[in-house]
C-alpha positions in Angstrom: -52.2 115.4 31.4 -49.8 112.4 31.5 -50.9 108.8 31.4 -50.2 106.7 34.4 -49.0 103.2 33.7 -50.7 100.6 35.8 -48.3 98.1 37.4 -49.4 94.5 37.7 -49.8 93.4 41.3 -46.6 91.8 42.6 -47.1 88.1 43.4 -45.1 87.0 46.4 -44.5 83.5 47.6 -42.9 82.2 50.8 -40.5 79.3 50.4 -41.5 76.1 52.4 -38.2 74.3 52.0 -34.5 74.9 51.1 -34.5 75.4 47.4 -31.9 76.3 44.7 -34.0 78.5 42.3 -32.9 79.0 38.7 -36.4 79.9 37.4 -39.5 81.3 39.1 -42.6 81.1 37.0 -41.6 82.7 33.7 -38.6 84.5 35.1 -35.2 82.9 34.4 -32.3 83.9 36.6 -28.8 84.7 35.4 -27.5 82.2 38.0 -29.2 80.0 40.6 -30.1 81.5 44.0 -30.4 79.6 47.3 -33.7 80.3 49.1 -34.2 79.2 52.7 -37.5 78.1 54.3 -39.7 81.1 55.3 -38.0 83.6 52.9 -40.2 85.5 50.5 -39.6 85.7 46.8 -41.1 87.9 44.0 -40.1 89.4 40.7 -40.0 93.2 40.2 -38.1 95.4 37.7 -36.0 92.7 36.1 -34.9 91.1 39.3 -35.9 88.2 41.5 -36.1 89.7 45.0 -35.6 87.5 48.0 -36.4 88.8 51.4 -34.1 87.0 53.8 -35.2 85.9 57.2 -33.0 88.7 58.7 -35.0 91.3 56.7 -32.4 92.0 54.0 -33.7 91.9 50.4 -31.3 90.5 47.8 -31.9 91.4 44.1 -30.9 88.7 41.6 -30.9 89.7 37.9 -32.6 87.7 35.2 -35.2 88.0 32.4 -38.8 87.1 31.5 -39.0 84.0 29.3 -42.4 83.8 27.6 
C-alpha cells in the first residue's frame, strides 16, 4: 500500500487594487507580475498562479523563501 501525500490547502486571495507583485507571502517571483483588481492569486507547484478576469490562468515561476 502506498502512502498518500497530503497537500496543504491552497490559499487564494483576490486583488483589491492594481498591483505589481514581486513577492506573495514567502513566494518570490522570478520577475514582477501585474495583477488587476478582482483577479485571484495563489501559489501552487512552484508558480504564482493568477486567474485573470477573462478566466485565463497565468503561471509565473518563482521559489519559496523561508
